[in-house]
N, C-alpha and C positions, 0 to 999 in steps of 0.2 A: 462745394466743400473746399476748404483751403488746402493748397498743395504743400507737401513737405519736400524740401529740396536737399536737406542735409542727409548724406548717405549713411552716416553713423546712426542717425535717428531712425532711418528706414530699416536698417539692419536690426536695431533693437526691437522695433515693432515686429519684424519677421520672427525674431527669437520668441517673443510673447505668443505669436500665432502658432509657432511650432509646438510650444508647450500646451496650448489649448487643443491642438489636433491630437496629441498623444492622450491627454486626459479624456477628451470626448470619445475616442475610439475604445479606450480601456473601459470607460463607463458603459458604452454600448455593447461591448463584447464582440463586435464585428466591424468590418469596414476596410478601408484601403489606405494604410499609412504611407506606403512607398511612393505612390504617385502624388499624394497630397503634399508630402514633404519636398519632392522634387520641384513642384510647381510654386511653392509658397513665396519664393523671392520675387518671381515675376508677378504673382498676384499682388504682393505688397506694393511693388512699384506701380502697378496699374491703379489700385484703389487709393493709395495715399499720395502719389506724386504725379499721376498722369491723367486719369479719366476726369471728364467733366461730369459730375453727378452731385445730387443733393439728397442725402439720407432723409431729410425732413420732407422731401417731395419726390418719392421714388418714381413717380410717373411723369416727371418733368419732360416735356416733349423734346427738348434739345439735349438731353443727356446722352453721353456716349454709352454704347451698349457693349457688354462683355458676355460672350457665350462660352461656357465651358462644355465643349463637345464631349470630352472624356468625363462624363458625368460622375463616374465613381470617385473622382478626385475632389468632389464638392466640399469635403470638410475644410479644405483650404479657403474656399470662397465663403463658407459660413463664418469662419473665424474673422475674416476681413470685414464682412458685412456687420457683424456684431461690434467689432472695434470701431467701425465708422458710425455706428448708432442706428442702423436700420432696425435692430431689435435688441433686446437685453442680452448681455453676455451670459447670464445665468441660464438662458434658454439653450445654450450650446450643449449642456449636459443631457438634453432630451433627444440627442441624435439617435435616429433609427427606432425610437420608441413609438408605440401605438398612439395615434392622434397627434403626434408632433409634426409641425410643418417642416422640420429638419429631417427629411427622409434620406435614405442612402444614395438617392439620385435627386437632383434638383427638381422642384415642383414650382413653376412660375405662378400658379394660381394661389398657392398657400403661403408664400413667403415674399415679402417686399425685397426688391433688389435683384431677384432672379428673373432673367430675361427670357429663358427658354427651358422647358422640361427636356432634359437630355439624358443619355445613358444607353440608348440603342445606338451603338457605336457607328459613326459615319454620318449621322444625320445632322449634327449640330452645325457643321460647316455650311450645309445647304441653307439652314435657317439664317445663319449669319449673312450669307451672300444675299438672300432676299432682303434683309433689313438694310444692308449696305447699298443695294441697288435703289431701294426706296429713298434713302438719304440723298443719293446722287441725283435722283429725279427731282427731289425737293430742294436742290441747291446746296448740297453738302451741309445739311443742318446738324448732323452728328456723325461720329466715326464709330465703326464697329470693329471689335477685337474678338477673335475666336481662338481658343486654345484647343489643340488636338493632341492626342497621344500617339506615340510611335507605333504601338500595336494597332491602334485604330486606323492608322494611315494605310494599313494593308487593305482596307475596305474599298470596294469599287466606287461607292457613292462619293467618297472623298475626292477621287480623281476626276469624276464628272464635274464637281464644283470647282476644282483646281483648273480645269480647262475653261469653264464658263466665265470665271471672274475676269481674266485678262481679255477674253474675247469681248466682254461687255464693258471693258475699261472701268471697272469698279475700283477706283482708287480710294474709296471710302472704307475699304476693308483691309485689315491687317490680321494675318494668321500667324500664330505662334505654335511651333512644334515643341512640345515638352519631350525632348529626345533623351530619355533616361536609359535607353538601350535594353529594357526588359519588359516583358508582358507576362500574363498569367501562366502561359505555357512554357516559357523559357526566355532565352536571350533573343532579341528581335532579329539579329542577323542570322540566327539559326532557324527561326520559324519562317520568316519571309523578309529577306534582306531589303532594306530601303535604299541602300547606297547605289549610285551616288545621288543622294536626295537633293542636294543643292543644285547640281547640274540639271537634274530632271525639271526642277521648278523654273530655272532660268530658261530652259528650252520651251517651257509653257508660257514664257513671256511675263514672269513675275519679277519684281524687284526682290532680290534675295540677300539676306544678311545672315551670317553665322556668328553666334556669340556664345560666351560662357553664361549659361542661364543662372549662375549664382554670383556674377560680377555686376554690381549695381551700376557702375559707369557704363558698361556695355549694354545692359538692359535699357536704361533710361535713354541712352543715345539712339538705340535702334527704334524705340517707341516714338521718340520725337521725330525722327526722320521719316516715319511711316505716314504722318499726317499729310493730307493733300496740300495744306498751306505752308509746308516746310520748303525752304529753298531747294533742298535735295530733290523733292518731287517735281520741281519746276524745271529741272534740267531736261533737255530734249530727250535724252535716252531713258528717262524715268517717268516722263509725263504720262498720266492716264493709267498707270499700272498699279495693281494692288501690291502689297508688301507681304513677303513670307519671311518670318524670322525662325531660323533653325537654332533653337536654344539647347545647347549641350548641357545636360543636367545629370545629377546623381540621384538614383532612386533611394529614398530614405535619408536624404541629405541631413546631416546633423546628428544622426544616431548611429554609432559605430557598428553595432551588430546588424542593423538593417542595411547599411552600405556594404557590408561584407557578404550579405546573402540577398542579392537584389531580387531574385525571383520569389524566394520564400515570403517576402514581406509585401508582395503585391496586394494581397487581399485577406490578411488576418490581423486581428487586433492583438496588442500586447496583453500579457497577463499582468496582474498587479505588480509582481516583482519586476517584470520587464519594463513596465511603465516607469518605475522608480529609476531604473538604469537609464532609460531613454531620456527622462527629464534631467538627470545629472549630466548626460552627454550634451544636451542642448544648452544647458546653462553655461558650459565652458567652451562651446564650439567657437572656432575662429573663422572669420570671414576673409 
């Protein structure tokens, strides 16, 4: 797929995808708007500017893989896949309906472009690590990206994978933390504080970058530097290490009333009236 390098063009794609997310969730009457909207700028940069992938050939062996470990945020991925041409955009309105391949959590068997069925929190990173290790054994034929949630990062299986990847020198793996600071039960720092998360990962021997997860220059720069063939990864201190990107994000980004009530909008859909207000906010949001 041809990559888009113009940041303004990428931002306008993300605006379209935000609108789609709100419409889909309103039609479904259920879902997770907060974490879908916090992730969408990163997802946009991945699918339209960074990943090597072919919508017309979803199983192309040399494609890069993206695993959404926080599977409840999959509306963000559905909108990107539809925009890329993996399936029709009309199908987005079937989200969470019976017999639809667009379920509330991703199903790799039923939908092209989905690399792993996730949603049992903590497991997606282990899947991504296995894929990245396979790529390394095969000569770095593809790169694997995995997005995890901050509430999810409290799971023990996440930390097992975080220990294993540097030990195995799996530099074909990039992990992105969607650090929106809220989870279903409350604020993350009150439920189980992750801090100092960047220092912890450096101690585990990861290359760590902290970015604004809504700043396109920072997102694209961090993604570029994470690939094994980038000069940054060839520096002696970085060689052979996987990359962990701490992306500071805002839950519900682009919708004023969701940004103001982070926890409330983790897992409920807008009403039709709230949908109209959300769409109006997104149309005028500033990057």
